[in-house]
N, C-alpha and C positions, 0 to 999 in steps of 0.2 A: 723916300727918295725925293730930292729937290726937283721941282718942276723943270722940264726941259732936258733932264738928264735920263738916259736910258741905261739899264743894266746891260753890259756887253754880253753878247751871245757866246756861249761856250762853243769851242770848236767841236765839230762832230767827231765821234770816235770812229776811226777807220777799222772796221772789223775785217773786211775783205779787200785786199788790194790786188789789182791785176797789173803785171809788168809785161809789156809787149816789146820783145827784142827783135833783132834782125836776122835770126837764123832760119832753120827749116820751118816751113809754113805751108799748110794746105787749107785754103779758105773754108771749104765745106766742112771739114772735120773740126776745125777750130770753132766755127759757128755753132756746130752741134753741141760741143762741150760747153761753150760760154753761155748758151741759152739755159743751161741747167743751173747756172749760178748768177748771183747778183754781186756787183762790186761797188764799193763806196768811193773808190779812188782808182784812177788809171794813170799809169806812168808809161810813156813810150820812150825807148832808147834808140836814138838815131833812125836807121831805116825801119825800125819798128813803127815809126810814124806812118810809113807807107802802108804797112799792114793794118794799122788802126783805121786809116782812111778807107781802105778796101772793105773793112768790116762795118763801116758807118759809125765808128766810135770817135768821140772827141776826147783826147787825153786831158787830164787835169794838169799834167806836166809833160813836156817833151824836152829831153835833154840829150847831150852828146856833143861830139865835135862836128857833126853834120857833114861828114865826108861822103855819106851814102844816102842822103835824103834830098829830094829835089827842092828847089826854091819854091816851086808851085805848092808843094805840100806844106812847107814852112809858112808861106803866105796864107794858105787856107786855114791853118790852125791859128795863126795870129789874128786873123779876122774874126775868129770865134772865141777870142779871149783865152786861148790856151796859154798857160805860163810856159815860157821858153827859157832854158838855161843852156848857154853855149860854152863849151870848154875848148881849150887849146888842144890840137891834135897830138902834141907831144906831152902826154900826161901819164901819170903813174897807174891809172886804173882804166879798165875797159868801160865802154859805155854801159854795158849791162851791170857791171859792178857799181858804177855810180847810181844807177837806177835802184839797185838793191839797197844801197845805203839810204837813199831817200825813203824807200818803203819801210825799212827797219826802224828808221827814226820816228815813224808815226805810230809805232807800237801796236800793230794790228794783231788780230788773232790768226789771220791766214794771208799768205802771199801765193798767188798763182802766177807762173811764168809761162808765156808762150813765145816761141821763136828763140829759145835759149840754147838750142843745140844746132849743129850744122856739120859741114864737111871738114872744117878745121877742128881736128881732135883736141888740139891744145886749148882752144877756146871752149869747146864742149866740156872737157875735163875740168877746167878751171871754173867754169860757170856752175857746174853741178856742186862743186865743193864750196863755192861762194854761198850757196844756200845754207851751208852749215852755220854761217854767222847768225842767220835768223833762227835756225833750229836751236842753237845754244841759248837764245833768249826766250825760248818757250813759244816761238811762233811756228805754226804749221806751214811749211814751205813745200810747194810741189812745182815740178817742171813738166810741162806737157809739150810733146811734139807730135807729128803725125803718126808715130808708131809707138811711143812710150809715155808712161807716166812715172815720174821719179820723185821719191821723197825719203826722208830719214826717220828711223824709229829707234828708241832705246827702251821701250816698254812693251807690254802686251797689247796686241791689237787684232782686229778681225778684218777680213775682206769678204764681202758678199759676192758670190759668183756672178749674179746677175748685174752687178755694178762694176765689176773689174774692167780695167781699161785694156782689153785684149785677151789673149788666151793664156799667156805664160806669166809666171811670177818668179823673179830671181831675187835672192836675198844675199847681199854682198857686204861682208864686214868692212867697215872703214876705220875701225880701231884694231889694235893688235890681235884681239880675239873677242869672241862673243859666244855665249851659250844659248843655243836655240832649241825650242820645241815646236813642232809643227803638226797640226791635226787638220783633217779635212782636205788633204792634198795627196796627190799621187805618190809622192815620196815623203813619208812622215819622218819626224825626228823626235827623240826624247832626250832632253838635256844633253845635247851634243855640242861639244866645244868646237867651234869653227874658227880657223885662223884667217887673217887677212891674206889674200892671194889664192885661197883655195876656191875651187869651182864647184864644191859639193852641192850648193844650193842654187845652181843655175837651172833655169827653164823648168820649174815645177809647174804643176797644173792643179787647179781646184777641182775636186771630184765630189764635193758635198755642197749643200746650199751655202755654207759659210766656212771659210778657212780660219783657223785660229793659230796665231803665231805668238810665242812667248820669247821675249828677249831679255837676257840678263848679262850684266857685266861688260857691256859695250854698246856700240852703235852700228846699225846696218843701214845701207841704202837699199830701198825697195824699188825694183823695176817691174812695172806691169807693162807687158809688151804685146803688141799686135802679132808680130811674126819674128 
């Protein structure tokens, strides 16, 4: 290599990305969950910047139309060289959706979302299904709020009782139907076809050390819930 020239450094691979949105949030519970995980990249969506500041986190990117984040918080992050992307309020995507697009474009292995649910059920419903975009690309996507952990599955998986997020587990088909087998839970199933809109797999409970769930022919949303 000629003198004076340096080989450019490869961009780090983003294995784990954290998105902080502006929905339901309890600082102590989120701190407890985040301490168990390390993130290579943090994206805050609009008022998610306020949550990030309260957690002592400096996002790598803060984006949105900034209709619900204070100027003081914006100035705080700018002074710490956080990248800022501002959008017109009259846009075709929610701030969370924009943040998810940024995360998916980095091709991570895992995306964790906090503050993605709230009292607006239309936003919550849409945000949950926005995760499907990452899931279809082979990215494990989870949404955490003070009471629930939500993710998608289309293959066999296990949930350890000591690690589950709360007491209950619900399996909700998000395709027309899915064939489910369940072991290690209060209400087992054996190759049962469950249709979208059925409540058969609501509020199950793990009764063994580990629950085993087999998924065939479709996709389910998994809800691990506190209450």
